[in-house]
N, C-alpha and C positions, 0 to 999 in steps of 0.2 A: 415205371419203378413202383414197387408195392409200398403201401403205407403200413404202419404198425398195426398188427392185428389186435383185436380187443381181448376177449377172454382167453384165446388160444395162445397168448404170448408167454404165459407162464409167469408173468410178473404179478405180485400181490403186494398189498400194503405191508410196509415194514413195521416190525414191533420194536420197542425200545427207542433209543435216541435216533429217530429215523431221519433227522435233518442233517446228519453227518454225511459229508460228500463221499467218504470211503465206503460207507454202507450202500449208498446208492450205486457207486461204481461197481462194487462186488455183485449186487443184484443184477445189474445190466450185463456185466461180463458173464456171469453164470448163465444167463438166458441166451447169450450169443453162443457160448461154447456148448450149451446143451441143444443147440439147433432150434430154439424157440424163436429167436430172432435171426433171420436168414441173411446171408451175404447179399448186399445190394438193397436191403430193406431200409427205408427211411426212418430215422429215429426222431420223432416229434416230441419236443420238450414238454409241451402241455399234456400230451397223452401219457408220456412216461410218468410225469408227476402225478397224474390222476391214478394211475395204476399202482404206483408205490406209495401214495398217500403223503407226499411231500410237496414243498414248493418247487417252482421251476429253478430257483437259484442252485441248490445242490445238484440237480439234474445237469444244468448247464456246466457247472464246474467239473462234474464227473465226466461228461462227454469230452470236454476239453482235454482233461488228463488222459482219457483213453485214446484220443487222437494222437497224443505224443507217443504212446506205446505202439500205435499202429493198428489197434484192433477196430477202430472206426476211421472213417475218412470224411474230411470236410469238403464238400462239393460247392464251389462258388455258385451263388444264386439258387441253390437247391437245398442246402442244409447239410445234416450229417447223416451218413449211411453206415451200415455194417460193412466192413471192408470186404471186397471181393478179391481174393488173392489170385495172382497168375502163377504159372508154373515157375517163372523166374523168381517171383517173390518168395515162394516156398523153398526154392533152391537156395537162395541167399540165407534164409533162416537156418537151413541145415548146415550150410558152410560154417556159420558162426557157431552153431551147436557142436560141430565136429572139433572145433578149436578149444571150446571151453568145457564141454560136458565130460569128456574122458578124464581130464585133469581133476575136475571136481569130484567125480566118482572115486578116483584114486585117493584124493585127500580124505574123503568121507570114510573110505574103507580103512585108511591108516588111523583115523580117529577112533575106530572100533566101538562106536556106540550101539548097544543092543536095540535101542529104540529105533534106529534106522532100519535094521533088519525086520523088526516087527511091523513097522509102517509099510515097508516095501512088500512084505509077505501078505499083509491085509489087502493091499491094492491088487497084488497078483492073484489072490483068492477071489476077489471080486471080478477081475477080468476073466477068470476061468469060468465063472458062472454066466458070463455075458457072451461068450464065444458063439453060442448057438441061438442067442436070443434075438438077433437081428437088430439090436439097438446100438448102431455104430457110434452114436454120440456118447452114450453112456460108457461104452468100451473105451472110446478116446479119452474120456475124462478119468477112467481108471488107470489107463496107461500114463496119463499125465501125472497122477498122484504117485505112481510107481517111480517115474523118472525124478520127480521132485524129492522123493524120500532119499534118493541116492546122491543128489548134488547138494541138498540143503545142509548137510553136515560138513561141508568143505572148509568152513571157517572164514570165508571171504564174502562179505555181504554184497560187494559190487557184482561179483560173479553170480551170486544167487539171484539178485534182482534182475540182471540181464537175462538169465536163463528162464526166470519166471515169465518174462515178457515173450521170449522166444517160444516157450511152451504153449502160451496162449495162441500164438500164431500157428504153431504146429497143429494144435487141436482144431483150429479153424480150417487149416489146409488139408489135414489128413482125410477127413470125412468128405469134404467137397471136391477133392482133387485126387489124392493119392489112392485111397481105397476104391475109388471108382475104376481105376486102371489096374491096380494090383491089390486084390483082396488078401493082404499078407498078415492079417491080424493073428492067424494061428502060428505062423512062423515067428512073428514078433513075440508072441507069448513064450514060445520055447527059448528064444534068445533072452528074454527077460529072466526066465528061470535060471539059465546058465550064468547070467550076470549076478543074480542074487546069490547063487551058490558060491561065487568067487568072493563077494563081499562078506558072506557069512563065514567063509574060511579065513578071512583076513588077508587074502591074496590081492594086494592093491595093484600090482602090475598087471595081473590077469583081468581084474575088473576094468582097468583102464583100456586094455587091448579090446575086451569084448564090447564095451560101450562104443569105442571108436569104430569097430567093424559094424555095429548095429546101426549107428547113424550113417556110416558111409554107404550101406546098402540102400537106404532111402534116397541118399544123394545120387547114387548111380542110377536108380530108377528115374529120378527127376531129370537128370541129364539126358537119358535115353528118350524120355518123352519130348524134351525141348528139341532134340535133333529130329525126331519124327515129325514135329510140327513146323520145322523151319524150311 
């Protein structure tokens, strides 16, 4: 099992009120989702605290919180590692997303906030520039921002928080599992554009349908992969 890399980890001392646990958690989460901390990598509190310029206490608290969301794993007698997702893990993530995200997109569309469309369009434009760049981690994060813009206006904080955690796991699983088997990022980009058009038109039912089909396609791919490996 690999240990935390030094300067290549992407972690830097935090500015401002750096002792806050949420800032530490955000920094570690971003490093994981950007691929700077890899699945299976051991997260050493002392090393993380040195890289972030904080004490070990907020690092410990941040890692405990991230274990509850599923992004890191506590391994008895070994410490905490970046979670290594299985196909089954990712399938379960998509199953819950299929239940929640289409409804959230419908509610967001019904609310009709111009800011939602602007944020989604910005994320889509960023993704367009990354399609040929070969940086799948950056593309995954742009996709995450696109999806979040479409469910974050649903008006239900419980659903938003749940989908935030699920999107973290999606970003972790997409690059390391899904896109290795199905490099579908161009198809997904087209689907995102169709979803955004429905949202922009205020067509809530169409937005709901397109998001459901979008999530279902990834779920179908995962189910096929599980059958092939069984």
